[in-house]
DSSP file (Angstrom, degrees, kcal/mol; ACC not computed):
  #  RESIDUE AA STRUCTURE BP1 BP2  ACC     N-H-->O    O-->H-N    N-H-->O    O-->H-N    TCO  KAPPA ALPHA  PHI   PSI    X-CA   Y-CA   Z-CA
    1    1 A M              0   0    0      0, 0.0     2,-0.6     0, 0.0     0, 0.0   0.000 360.0 360.0 360.0 130.2   -4.7   23.5  -12.2
    2    2 A H        -     0   0    0      2,-0.0     2,-0.4   123,-0.0   123,-0.0  -0.864 360.0-155.1 -99.8 118.9   -1.5   21.6  -11.6
    3    3 A Q        -     0   0    0     -2,-0.6     2,-0.4    68,-0.0    68,-0.1  -0.781   7.6-162.8 -95.5 135.2   -1.4   20.0   -8.1
    4    4 A E        -     0   0    0     -2,-0.4     2,-0.3    66,-0.1   122,-0.2  -0.902   3.9-168.1-115.9 148.0    2.0   19.2   -6.6
    5    5 A F  B     -a  126   0A   0    120,-2.9   122,-0.5    -2,-0.4     2,-0.3  -0.849  13.3-135.8-124.1 163.0    2.7   16.9   -3.7
    6    6 A N     >  -     0   0    0     -2,-0.3     4,-1.6   120,-0.1     3,-0.4  -0.743  33.5-103.8-110.9 168.7    5.8   16.3   -1.6
    7    7 A A  H  > S+     0   0    0    123,-2.7     4,-2.6    59,-0.3     5,-0.2   0.856 118.8  62.0 -60.0 -35.7    7.2   12.9   -0.6
    8    8 A N  H  > S+     0   0    0     58,-1.8     4,-2.1   122,-0.2    -1,-0.2   0.924 103.8  47.8 -56.7 -46.4    5.8   13.3    2.9
    9    9 A E  H  > S+     0   0    0     -3,-0.4     4,-2.0     1,-0.2    -1,-0.2   0.876 111.1  50.5 -65.1 -37.8    2.2   13.4    1.6
   10   10 A I  H  X S+     0   0    0     -4,-1.6     4,-2.5     1,-0.2    -1,-0.2   0.899 109.7  50.9 -67.0 -39.5    2.8   10.4   -0.6
   11   11 A F  H  X S+     0   0    0     -4,-2.6     4,-2.5     2,-0.2    -2,-0.2   0.866 106.7  54.5 -65.9 -35.6    4.2    8.5    2.4
   12   12 A I  H  X S+     0   0    0     -4,-2.1     4,-1.8     2,-0.2    -1,-0.2   0.936 110.6  46.1 -61.1 -45.2    1.1    9.4    4.4
   13   13 A M  H  X S+     0   0    0     -4,-2.0     4,-2.5     1,-0.2    -2,-0.2   0.911 110.7  53.5 -62.0 -42.0   -1.0    7.9    1.6
   14   14 A A  H  X S+     0   0    0     -4,-2.5     4,-2.1     1,-0.2    -2,-0.2   0.899 106.1  52.3 -61.6 -41.4    1.2    4.9    1.6
   15   15 A E  H  X S+     0   0    0     -4,-2.5     4,-1.6     1,-0.2    -1,-0.2   0.916 111.3  47.0 -60.8 -42.7    0.8    4.3    5.3
   16   16 A Q  H  X S+     0   0    0     -4,-1.8     4,-2.2     1,-0.2    -2,-0.2   0.890 108.7  54.3 -67.6 -38.8   -3.0    4.4    4.9
   17   17 A I  H  X S+     0   0    0     -4,-2.5     4,-2.3     1,-0.2    -1,-0.2   0.895 106.8  52.5 -61.2 -39.6   -2.9    2.1    1.9
   18   18 A E  H  X S+     0   0    0     -4,-2.1     4,-2.4     2,-0.2    -1,-0.2   0.885 107.6  51.4 -63.8 -38.7   -1.0   -0.4    4.1
   19   19 A I  H  X S+     0   0    0     -4,-1.6     4,-1.9     2,-0.2    -2,-0.2   0.905 110.2  48.9 -64.3 -40.8   -3.7   -0.2    6.8
   20   20 A E  H  X S+     0   0    0     -4,-2.2     4,-1.8     2,-0.2    -2,-0.2   0.890 111.3  49.5 -66.2 -39.0   -6.4   -0.9    4.2
   21   21 A A  H  X S+     0   0    0     -4,-2.3     4,-2.4     2,-0.2     5,-0.2   0.889 107.1  55.8 -66.1 -38.8   -4.4   -3.9    2.9
   22   22 A Y  H  X S+     0   0    0     -4,-2.4     4,-2.4     1,-0.2    -2,-0.2   0.924 107.1  49.6 -56.6 -46.0   -4.0   -5.1    6.5
   23   23 A K  H  X S+     0   0    0     -4,-1.9     4,-2.5     1,-0.2    -1,-0.2   0.889 108.5  53.7 -61.7 -40.2   -7.8   -5.0    6.8
   24   24 A F  H  X S+     0   0    0     -4,-1.8     4,-2.4     1,-0.2    -2,-0.2   0.941 111.1  44.6 -58.6 -49.8   -8.2   -7.0    3.5
   25   25 A Y  H  X S+     0   0    0     -4,-2.4     4,-2.6     1,-0.2    -2,-0.2   0.868 112.5  51.4 -67.5 -36.4   -5.9   -9.8    4.7
   26   26 A L  H  X S+     0   0    0     -4,-2.4     4,-2.3    -5,-0.2    -1,-0.2   0.928 110.9  48.0 -65.3 -43.2   -7.5  -10.0    8.1
   27   27 A K  H  X S+     0   0    0     -4,-2.5     4,-1.8     2,-0.2    -2,-0.2   0.921 112.7  49.2 -61.4 -43.8  -10.9  -10.2    6.6
   28   28 A A  H  X S+     0   0    0     -4,-2.4     4,-2.1     1,-0.2    -2,-0.2   0.916 110.8  50.3 -61.5 -43.2   -9.6  -12.9    4.2
   29   29 A A  H  < S+     0   0    0     -4,-2.6    -1,-0.2     1,-0.2    -2,-0.2   0.875 110.1  50.7 -64.0 -37.7   -8.1  -14.8    7.2
   30   30 A E  H  < S+     0   0    0     -4,-2.3    -1,-0.2     1,-0.2    -2,-0.2   0.859 118.2  37.2 -66.5 -35.2  -11.3  -14.7    9.1
   31   31 A E  H  < S+     0   0    0     -4,-1.8    -2,-0.2    -5,-0.2    -1,-0.2   0.672  90.1  96.9 -97.1 -18.9  -13.4  -16.0    6.2
   32   32 A T     <  -     0   0    0     -4,-2.1    67,-0.2    -5,-0.2     6,-0.1  -0.527  62.3-149.2 -74.5 139.3  -11.1  -18.6    4.6
   33   33 A P  S    S+     0   0    0      0, 0.0     2,-0.6     0, 0.0    -1,-0.1   0.657  70.0  88.7 -83.8 -14.9  -11.9  -22.1    5.9
   34   34 A V     >  -     0   0    0      1,-0.1     4,-2.5    65,-0.1     3,-0.2  -0.743  65.3-150.5 -93.7 122.0   -8.4  -23.6    5.6
   35   35 A E  H  > S+     0   0    0     -2,-0.6     4,-2.4     1,-0.2     5,-0.2   0.874  97.4  53.4 -58.4 -41.2   -6.2  -23.2    8.7
   36   36 A E  H  > S+     0   0    0      1,-0.2     4,-2.0     2,-0.2    -1,-0.2   0.902 110.9  47.4 -61.5 -40.7   -2.9  -23.1    6.6
   37   37 A D  H  > S+     0   0    0     -3,-0.2     4,-2.8     2,-0.2     5,-0.2   0.895 108.5  55.2 -66.6 -40.4   -4.4  -20.3    4.5
   38   38 A K  H  X S+     0   0    0     -4,-2.5     4,-2.4     1,-0.2    -2,-0.2   0.933 108.6  48.3 -56.1 -46.8   -5.5  -18.5    7.6
   39   39 A A  H  X S+     0   0    0     -4,-2.4     4,-1.9     1,-0.2    -1,-0.2   0.913 112.2  48.1 -62.5 -43.8   -2.0  -18.5    8.9
   40   40 A F  H  X S+     0   0    0     -4,-2.0     4,-2.2     1,-0.2    -1,-0.2   0.916 112.3  49.0 -63.9 -42.9   -0.5  -17.3    5.6
   41   41 A L  H  X S+     0   0    0     -4,-2.8     4,-2.3     1,-0.2    -2,-0.2   0.867 109.7  51.6 -66.3 -37.0   -3.1  -14.5    5.4
   42   42 A K  H  X S+     0   0    0     -4,-2.4     4,-2.1    -5,-0.2    -1,-0.2   0.871 108.6  52.3 -65.8 -35.7   -2.4  -13.4    8.9
   43   43 A K  H  X S+     0   0    0     -4,-1.9     4,-1.9     2,-0.2    -2,-0.2   0.912 109.0  49.6 -64.6 -42.2    1.3  -13.4    8.1
   44   44 A L  H  X S+     0   0    0     -4,-2.2     4,-1.9     1,-0.2    -2,-0.2   0.901 108.5  53.4 -62.7 -39.9    0.5  -11.1    5.1
   45   45 A A  H  X S+     0   0    0     -4,-2.3     4,-1.7     1,-0.2    -1,-0.2   0.909 107.7  50.5 -60.3 -41.4   -1.5   -8.9    7.3
   46   46 A S  H  X S+     0   0    0     -4,-2.1     4,-2.4     1,-0.2    -1,-0.2   0.865 105.9  56.4 -66.1 -34.2    1.5   -8.6    9.7
   47   47 A F  H  X S+     0   0    0     -4,-1.9     4,-2.7     1,-0.2    -1,-0.2   0.895 104.9  52.8 -60.9 -39.0    3.7   -7.7    6.6
   48   48 A E  H  X S+     0   0    0     -4,-1.9     4,-2.6     2,-0.2    -2,-0.2   0.892 109.1  47.8 -65.9 -38.9    1.3   -4.8    5.9
   49   49 A I  H  X S+     0   0    0     -4,-1.7     4,-2.5     2,-0.2    -1,-0.2   0.899 111.0  51.7 -67.0 -39.4    1.6   -3.5    9.4
   50   50 A E  H  X S+     0   0    0     -4,-2.4     4,-2.7     2,-0.2    -2,-0.2   0.915 111.2  48.4 -60.5 -41.9    5.4   -3.8    9.1
   51   51 A H  H  X S+     0   0    0     -4,-2.7     4,-3.4     2,-0.2     5,-0.3   0.919 109.2  51.9 -63.3 -43.9    5.2   -1.8    5.9
   52   52 A Q  H  X S+     0   0    0     -4,-2.6     4,-1.9     1,-0.2    -2,-0.2   0.923 113.1  45.1 -59.6 -43.5    3.1    0.8    7.5
   53   53 A N  H  X S+     0   0    0     -4,-2.5     4,-2.4     2,-0.2    -2,-0.2   0.899 113.4  50.3 -65.9 -41.2    5.6    1.1   10.3
   54   54 A L  H  X S+     0   0    0     -4,-2.7     4,-2.9     2,-0.2    -2,-0.2   0.931 111.0  48.4 -62.1 -45.9    8.5    1.2    7.8
   55   55 A F  H  X S+     0   0    0     -4,-3.4     4,-2.3     1,-0.2    -1,-0.2   0.869 110.7  51.9 -64.6 -35.0    6.8    3.9    5.7
   56   56 A S  H  X S+     0   0    0     -4,-1.9     4,-2.1    -5,-0.3    -1,-0.2   0.922 111.7  46.2 -64.7 -44.3    6.2    5.9    8.9
   57   57 A E  H  X S+     0   0    0     -4,-2.4     4,-1.2     2,-0.2    -2,-0.2   0.906 112.7  50.0 -64.0 -41.9    9.9    5.6    9.8
   58   58 A M  H  < S+     0   0    0     -4,-2.9     4,-0.3     1,-0.2     3,-0.3   0.894 109.3  52.4 -63.5 -39.0   11.0    6.5    6.3
   59   59 A R  H >< S+     0   0    0     -4,-2.3     3,-1.3     1,-0.2    -1,-0.2   0.894 105.3  54.5 -64.2 -40.0    8.6    9.5    6.4
   60   60 A E  H 3< S+     0   0    0     -4,-2.1    -1,-0.2     1,-0.3    -2,-0.2   0.806 106.2  53.6 -62.9 -28.4   10.2   10.7    9.7
   61   61 A K  T 3< S+     0   0    0     -4,-1.2    -1,-0.3    -3,-0.3    -2,-0.2   0.462  82.0 117.0 -88.0  -1.3   13.7   10.6    8.0
   62   62 A L  S <  S-     0   0    0     -3,-1.3     5,-0.0    -4,-0.3    -3,-0.0  -0.318  72.2-107.9 -63.2 149.5   12.6   12.8    5.1
   63   63 A S     >  -     0   0    0      1,-0.1     4,-0.9     5,-0.0     5,-0.1  -0.287  28.0-107.2 -71.0 163.8   14.4   16.1    4.8
   64   64 A E  H >> S+     0   0    0      1,-0.2     3,-0.7     2,-0.2     4,-0.6   0.881 122.7  55.6 -59.2 -37.4   12.6   19.3    5.7
   65   65 A Q  H >4 S+     0   0    0      1,-0.2     3,-1.0     2,-0.2    -1,-0.2   0.910 104.9  51.6 -61.1 -42.6   12.6   20.1    1.9
   66   66 A E  H 34 S+     0   0    0      1,-0.2   -58,-1.8   -60,-0.1   -59,-0.3   0.642 113.4  46.2 -71.3 -13.3   10.8   16.8    1.2
   67   67 A K  H << S+     0   0    0     -4,-0.9    -1,-0.2    -3,-0.7    -2,-0.2   0.446  81.7 126.5-103.2  -4.1    8.2   17.7    3.9
   68   68 A T    <<  -     0   0    0     -3,-1.0     2,-0.2    -4,-0.6   -60,-0.1  -0.350  64.5-121.1 -63.0 125.6    7.6   21.3    2.8
   69   69 A A        -     0   0    0      1,-0.1    -1,-0.1    -2,-0.1   -64,-0.1  -0.463  22.4-168.5 -67.4 134.1    4.0   21.9    2.2
   70   70 A L        +     0   0    0     -2,-0.2     2,-0.3   -66,-0.2    -1,-0.1   0.426  68.6  56.9-104.8  -2.2    3.3   23.0   -1.4
   71   71 A T  S    S-     0   0    0    -68,-0.1     2,-0.4     2,-0.0     7,-0.1  -0.932  97.5 -94.7-127.0 154.0   -0.3   24.1   -0.8
   72   72 A F        +     0   0    0     -2,-0.3    -2,-0.1     1,-0.1     0, 0.0  -0.528  48.3 166.8 -67.8 121.6   -1.7   26.7    1.6
   73   73 A D    >   +     0   0    0     -2,-0.4     3,-1.6     1,-0.1     5,-0.1  -0.560   8.2 163.5-139.8  69.4   -2.8   24.7    4.7
   74   74 A P  T 3  S+     0   0    0      0, 0.0    -1,-0.1     0, 0.0    -2,-0.0   0.759  81.4  45.3 -65.2 -23.3   -3.5   27.1    7.6
   75   75 A N  T 3  S-     0   0    0      0, 0.0    -2,-0.0     0, 0.0     0, 0.0   0.278 108.6-120.3-102.1  10.4   -5.4   24.5    9.6
   76   76 A N    <   +     0   0    0     -3,-1.6     4,-0.2     1,-0.1     3,-0.1   0.906  68.3 137.5  52.0  48.5   -2.9   21.7    9.1
   77   77 A E     >  +     0   0    0      1,-0.1     4,-2.2     2,-0.1     3,-0.2   0.505  37.6  93.6 -98.2  -7.7   -5.5   19.5    7.3
   78   78 A A  H  > S+     0   0    0      1,-0.2     4,-2.5     2,-0.2     5,-0.2   0.874  81.8  54.6 -58.1 -41.1   -3.3   18.2    4.5
   79   79 A E  H  > S+     0   0    0      1,-0.2     4,-2.1     2,-0.2    -1,-0.2   0.926 110.4  45.5 -61.2 -44.8   -2.3   15.0    6.4
   80   80 A E  H  > S+     0   0    0     -4,-0.2     4,-2.6    -3,-0.2    -1,-0.2   0.870 110.8  54.1 -67.4 -35.2   -5.9   14.0    7.0
   81   81 A Y  H  X S+     0   0    0     -4,-2.2     4,-2.8     2,-0.2    -1,-0.2   0.912 108.2  50.1 -62.6 -41.2   -6.8   14.8    3.4
   82   82 A C  H  X S+     0   0    0     -4,-2.5     4,-2.3     2,-0.2    -2,-0.2   0.918 111.7  47.6 -63.5 -43.1   -4.0   12.5    2.2
   83   83 A R  H  X S+     0   0    0     -4,-2.1     4,-2.1     2,-0.2    -2,-0.2   0.921 113.6  47.7 -63.8 -43.3   -5.2    9.7    4.5
   84   84 A S  H  X S+     0   0    0     -4,-2.6     4,-2.1     2,-0.2    -2,-0.2   0.907 110.2  52.8 -64.0 -41.7   -8.8   10.2    3.3
   85   85 A F  H  X S+     0   0    0     -4,-2.8     4,-0.8     1,-0.2    -1,-0.2   0.919 109.5  48.4 -60.0 -44.5   -7.7   10.2   -0.3
   86   86 A A  H >< S+     0   0    0     -4,-2.3     3,-0.5     1,-0.2     5,-0.4   0.881 110.5  51.4 -65.1 -38.0   -5.8    6.9    0.1
   87   87 A R  H >< S+     0   0    0     -4,-2.1     3,-0.8     1,-0.2    -1,-0.2   0.868 111.1  48.8 -65.0 -35.5   -8.9    5.3    1.8
   88   88 A M  H 3< S+     0   0    0     -4,-2.1    -1,-0.2     1,-0.2    -2,-0.2   0.588  85.1  87.1 -82.3 -10.6  -11.1    6.4   -1.0
   89   89 A K  T << S-     0   0    0     -4,-0.8    -1,-0.2    -3,-0.5    -2,-0.1   0.624  86.7-141.0 -66.1 -10.4   -8.8    5.1   -3.8
   90   90 A N    <   +     0   0    0     -3,-0.8     3,-0.4    -4,-0.2    -1,-0.1   0.786  50.3 147.6  56.3  30.1  -10.6    1.8   -3.4
   91   91 A I  S    S+     0   0    0     -5,-0.4    23,-0.1     1,-0.2    -1,-0.1   0.876  80.0  26.1 -63.0 -36.5   -7.3    0.0   -3.9
   92   92 A V  S    S+     0   0    0     -5,-0.2     2,-1.2     1,-0.0    -1,-0.2   0.273  93.1 107.0-111.9  11.9   -8.4   -2.8   -1.6
   93   93 A K        +     0   0    0     -3,-0.4     2,-0.3     2,-0.0    -1,-0.0  -0.751  48.0 135.8 -92.8  95.2  -12.2   -2.6   -2.0
   94   94 A R        -     0   0    0     -2,-1.2     2,-0.8     2,-0.0    -3,-0.0  -0.969  60.9-113.4-138.6 152.0  -13.0   -5.6   -4.1
   95   95 A N        +     0   0    0     -2,-0.3     2,-0.4     2,-0.0    -2,-0.0  -0.800  49.3 172.3 -84.8 113.8  -15.6   -8.3   -4.1
   96   96 A V        -     0   0    0     -2,-0.8     2,-1.2    11,-0.0     8,-0.1  -0.970  40.6-129.0-129.4 138.1  -13.6  -11.4   -3.3
   97   97 A D    >   -     0   0    0     -2,-0.4     3,-1.9     1,-0.2     7,-0.3  -0.752  24.8-167.5 -81.8  98.9  -14.6  -15.0   -2.5
   98   98 A F  T 3  S+     0   0    0     -2,-1.2    -1,-0.2     1,-0.3     3,-0.1   0.424  80.1  67.4 -75.1   3.9  -12.6  -15.4    0.7
   99   99 A T  T 3  S+     0   0    0    -67,-0.2     2,-0.6     1,-0.1    -1,-0.3   0.483  89.9  72.6 -93.9  -4.3  -13.2  -19.1    0.7
  100  100 A N    <>  -     0   0    0     -3,-1.9     4,-2.3     1,-0.2     5,-0.2  -0.909  63.2-167.2-116.0 104.4  -11.0  -19.5   -2.5
  101  101 A M  H  > S+     0   0    0     -2,-0.6     4,-2.8     1,-0.2     5,-0.2   0.853  88.3  55.8 -62.5 -36.5   -7.3  -19.0   -1.8
  102  102 A K  H  > S+     0   0    0      1,-0.2     4,-2.6     2,-0.2    -1,-0.2   0.932 110.0  46.2 -60.5 -43.9   -6.4  -18.7   -5.5
  103  103 A E  H  > S+     0   0    0      2,-0.2     4,-2.4     1,-0.2    -2,-0.2   0.901 111.5  51.9 -65.6 -40.5   -8.9  -15.8   -5.8
  104  104 A I  H  X S+     0   0    0     -4,-2.3     4,-2.6    -7,-0.3    -2,-0.2   0.944 112.8  45.2 -59.2 -47.9   -7.6  -14.2   -2.7
  105  105 A L  H  X S+     0   0    0     -4,-2.8     4,-2.7     2,-0.2    -2,-0.2   0.903 111.5  51.2 -66.3 -41.2   -4.1  -14.3   -4.0
  106  106 A L  H  X S+     0   0    0     -4,-2.6     4,-2.1    -5,-0.2    -1,-0.2   0.918 113.4  46.0 -61.9 -41.5   -5.0  -13.1   -7.4
  107  107 A N  H  X S+     0   0    0     -4,-2.4     4,-2.5     2,-0.2    -2,-0.2   0.894 111.1  52.2 -66.5 -39.6   -6.8  -10.2   -5.9
  108  108 A A  H  X S+     0   0    0     -4,-2.6     4,-2.4     2,-0.2    -2,-0.2   0.909 108.9  50.2 -63.1 -41.5   -3.9   -9.5   -3.6
  109  109 A I  H  X S+     0   0    0     -4,-2.7     4,-2.5     1,-0.2    -1,-0.2   0.916 111.4  49.0 -61.6 -42.7   -1.5   -9.4   -6.5
  110  110 A M  H  X S+     0   0    0     -4,-2.1     4,-3.1     2,-0.2    -2,-0.2   0.879 108.4  53.9 -65.0 -37.3   -3.8   -7.0   -8.3
  111  111 A I  H  X S+     0   0    0     -4,-2.5     4,-2.3     2,-0.2    -2,-0.2   0.940 110.5  46.3 -60.4 -46.5   -4.0   -4.8   -5.2
  112  112 A E  H  X S+     0   0    0     -4,-2.4     4,-2.2     2,-0.2    -2,-0.2   0.917 113.9  48.2 -63.8 -42.3   -0.2   -4.7   -5.1
  113  113 A K  H  X S+     0   0    0     -4,-2.5     4,-2.6     1,-0.2    -2,-0.2   0.925 111.3  50.1 -63.5 -43.6    0.0   -3.9   -8.8
  114  114 A D  H  X S+     0   0    0     -4,-3.1     4,-2.5     1,-0.2    -1,-0.2   0.874 109.3  52.4 -61.7 -36.6   -2.7   -1.2   -8.5
  115  115 A T  H  X S+     0   0    0     -4,-2.3     4,-2.8     2,-0.2    -1,-0.2   0.914 109.0  49.1 -65.5 -42.5   -0.7    0.3   -5.6
  116  116 A I  H  X S+     0   0    0     -4,-2.2     4,-2.8     2,-0.2    -2,-0.2   0.917 111.5  49.3 -62.8 -42.6    2.4    0.4   -7.7
  117  117 A V  H  X S+     0   0    0     -4,-2.6     4,-2.5     2,-0.2    -2,-0.2   0.914 110.8  51.1 -61.5 -42.2    0.5    2.1  -10.5
  118  118 A F  H  X S+     0   0    0     -4,-2.5     4,-2.7     2,-0.2    -2,-0.2   0.946 112.7  44.6 -59.6 -49.9   -0.9    4.6   -8.0
  119  119 A Y  H  X S+     0   0    0     -4,-2.8     4,-2.0     1,-0.2    -2,-0.2   0.906 112.5  52.1 -62.9 -40.8    2.6    5.4   -6.7
  120  120 A S  H  X S+     0   0    0     -4,-2.8     4,-0.6    -5,-0.2    -1,-0.2   0.904 112.5  46.0 -62.3 -40.4    4.0    5.6  -10.2
  121  121 A G  H >< S+     0   0    0     -4,-2.5     3,-0.9     1,-0.2     4,-0.2   0.908 112.6  49.0 -68.2 -41.8    1.2    8.0  -11.2
  122  122 A M  H >< S+     0   0    0     -4,-2.7     3,-2.1     1,-0.2    -2,-0.2   0.808  97.7  71.8 -67.1 -28.5    1.6   10.1   -8.0
  123  123 A K  H >< S+     0   0    0     -4,-2.0     3,-1.7     1,-0.3    -1,-0.2   0.823  87.2  62.8 -57.9 -32.2    5.3   10.3   -8.6
  124  124 A K  T << S+     0   0    0     -3,-0.9    -1,-0.3    -4,-0.6    -2,-0.2   0.676  99.3  55.9 -70.0 -13.5    4.8   12.7  -11.6
  125  125 A F  T <  S+     0   0    0     -3,-2.1  -120,-2.9    -4,-0.2     2,-0.5   0.332  95.2  78.4 -97.5   6.3    3.3   15.2   -9.2
  126  126 A V  B <  S-a    5   0A   0     -3,-1.7  -120,-0.1  -122,-0.2     2,-0.1  -0.967  73.9-143.2-116.9 123.3    6.4   15.2   -6.9
  127  127 A S    > > -     0   0    0   -122,-0.5     5,-1.5    -2,-0.5     3,-1.1  -0.395  26.6-109.8 -80.0 162.6    9.4   17.2   -8.1
  128  128 A E  G > 5S+     0   0    0      1,-0.3     3,-1.5     3,-0.2     5,-0.3   0.887 118.7  57.9 -56.7 -40.2   12.9   16.0   -7.5
  129  129 A A  G 3 5S+     0   0    0      1,-0.3    -1,-0.3     2,-0.1  -123,-0.0   0.749 107.5  47.6 -64.2 -23.7   13.4   18.8   -4.9
  130  130 A F  G < 5S-     0   0    0     -3,-1.1  -123,-2.7  -125,-0.1    -1,-0.3   0.123 132.5 -79.1-110.6  21.0   10.5   17.5   -2.9
  131  131 A G  T X>5 +     0   0    0     -3,-1.5     3,-1.3  -125,-0.2     4,-0.7   0.726  69.4 152.2 101.0  24.9   11.4   13.8   -2.8
  132  132 A K  G >4<S+     0   0    0     -5,-1.5     3,-1.4     1,-0.3     4,-0.5   0.893  76.7  56.9 -52.0 -43.5   10.4   12.3   -6.1
  133  133 A G  G >4 S+     0   0    0     -5,-0.3     3,-0.8     1,-0.3     4,-0.5   0.748  94.8  66.7 -62.4 -24.8   13.2    9.7   -5.8
  134  134 A R  G X> S+     0   0    0     -3,-1.3     3,-1.1     1,-0.2     4,-0.9   0.777  86.7  68.8 -68.0 -25.9   11.8    8.5   -2.4
  135  135 A I  H <X S+     0   0    0     -3,-1.4     4,-2.0    -4,-0.7     3,-0.4   0.826  88.7  64.9 -64.5 -30.2    8.6    7.2   -4.2
  136  136 A D  H <> S+     0   0    0     -3,-0.8     4,-2.5    -4,-0.5    -1,-0.3   0.821  94.4  60.1 -60.9 -30.5   10.8    4.5   -5.8
  137  137 A E  H <> S+     0   0    0     -3,-1.1     4,-1.7    -4,-0.5    -1,-0.2   0.891 105.4  47.9 -64.6 -39.0   11.4    3.1   -2.2
  138  138 A L  H  X S+     0   0    0     -4,-0.9     4,-2.0    -3,-0.4    -2,-0.2   0.934 111.7  49.6 -64.2 -46.3    7.6    2.6   -1.9
  139  139 A I  H  X S+     0   0    0     -4,-2.0     4,-2.2     1,-0.2    -2,-0.2   0.903 107.8  54.2 -61.1 -42.3    7.4    0.9   -5.3
  140  140 A H  H  X S+     0   0    0     -4,-2.5     4,-1.5     1,-0.2    -1,-0.2   0.906 107.6  50.2 -59.2 -43.0   10.3   -1.4   -4.4
  141  141 A E  H  X S+     0   0    0     -4,-1.7     4,-1.4     1,-0.2    -1,-0.2   0.898 110.1  49.7 -64.3 -40.5    8.6   -2.6   -1.2
  142  142 A E  H  X S+     0   0    0     -4,-2.0     4,-2.0     1,-0.2    -1,-0.2   0.866 105.8  56.9 -67.9 -35.1    5.4   -3.4   -3.1
  143  143 A L  H  X S+     0   0    0     -4,-2.2     4,-1.8     1,-0.2    -1,-0.2   0.867 102.6  55.8 -61.9 -35.9    7.3   -5.3   -5.7
  144  144 A R  H  X S+     0   0    0     -4,-1.5     4,-1.9     1,-0.2    -1,-0.2   0.894 106.3  50.8 -62.6 -39.1    8.7   -7.5   -2.9
  145  145 A H  H  X S+     0   0    0     -4,-1.4     4,-2.7     1,-0.2     5,-0.2   0.894 105.9  54.5 -66.1 -39.4    5.1   -8.3   -1.9
  146  146 A I  H  X S+     0   0    0     -4,-2.0     4,-2.7     1,-0.2     5,-0.2   0.905 107.0  52.3 -59.7 -39.9    4.2   -9.2   -5.4
  147  147 A D  H  X S+     0   0    0     -4,-1.8     4,-2.2     2,-0.2    -1,-0.2   0.926 110.6  46.5 -61.9 -45.6    7.0  -11.7   -5.4
  148  148 A I  H  X S+     0   0    0     -4,-1.9     4,-2.0     1,-0.2    -2,-0.2   0.931 115.6  45.8 -61.8 -46.9    5.8  -13.3   -2.1
  149  149 A L  H  X S+     0   0    0     -4,-2.7     4,-2.6     1,-0.2    -2,-0.2   0.894 111.9  50.8 -65.6 -41.3    2.2  -13.5   -3.4
  150  150 A T  H  X S+     0   0    0     -4,-2.7     4,-2.9    -5,-0.2    -1,-0.2   0.905 109.1  50.9 -65.2 -41.7    3.2  -14.9   -6.8
  151  151 A K  H  X S+     0   0    0     -4,-2.2     4,-2.1    -5,-0.2    -1,-0.2   0.909 112.1  47.3 -62.3 -41.4    5.3  -17.6   -5.2
  152  152 A Q  H  X S+     0   0    0     -4,-2.0     4,-1.8     2,-0.2    -2,-0.2   0.924 112.9  48.5 -65.8 -43.2    2.4  -18.6   -3.0
  153  153 A Y  H  X S+     0   0    0     -4,-2.6     4,-2.5     1,-0.2     5,-0.2   0.929 111.3  50.5 -61.3 -45.3    0.0  -18.6   -5.9
  154  154 A D  H  X S+     0   0    0     -4,-2.9     4,-2.0     1,-0.2    -1,-0.2   0.874 108.4  52.6 -61.5 -38.0    2.4  -20.7   -8.0
  155  155 A S  H  X S+     0   0    0     -4,-2.1     4,-1.0     1,-0.2    -1,-0.2   0.861 111.2  47.2 -68.4 -33.6    2.8  -23.2   -5.2
  156  156 A I  H  X S+     0   0    0     -4,-1.8     4,-0.7     2,-0.2     3,-0.3   0.915 114.1  45.4 -71.2 -43.5   -1.0  -23.6   -4.9
  157  157 A T  H  < S+     0   0    0     -4,-2.5    -2,-0.2     1,-0.2    -1,-0.2   0.795 108.3  58.2 -72.5 -26.7   -1.5  -24.0   -8.7
  158  158 A A  H  < S+     0   0    0     -4,-2.0    -1,-0.2    -5,-0.2    -2,-0.2   0.828 110.5  42.6 -70.1 -30.8    1.4  -26.4   -8.9
  159  159 A T  H  <        0   0    0     -4,-1.0    -1,-0.2    -3,-0.3    -2,-0.2   0.556 360.0 360.0 -92.1  -8.4   -0.2  -28.8   -6.4
  160  160 A A     <        0   0    0     -4,-0.7    -1,-0.2    -3,-0.1    -2,-0.1   0.479 360.0 360.0 -81.3 360.0   -3.7  -28.5   -7.9
């Protein structure tokens, strides 16, 4: 059976992934002992909320075609299924030593990479007519996060 998605459904998943990443950074900020690291992690958490809001705005601007349901959904449950699916992907469920900023950053970089891989994989299930090109916008935003995280990691390792 071949499952198809539309851009709207992928954006719903993306919004949920951002919420899960926000929780990761908040937990890290709560547990890390260094105040400077706490501040940086809280800033990253705020970036995730900004992303979630951006993805929500982008989703609202999708065309009707890009929002067209491709599966029979008489009870309008597809949106909740997409959110549940994104929560279960375990993208941000990792055992991390939140007292070690290098480990936090390495895990955060892996989370962003895993998210890009997830979006890239989901993209093959979205046809051009239903917003395949929009998925690249999600990937671009995650690449920006990798850049921020990598620069922070490099600054820590350079001073160590």
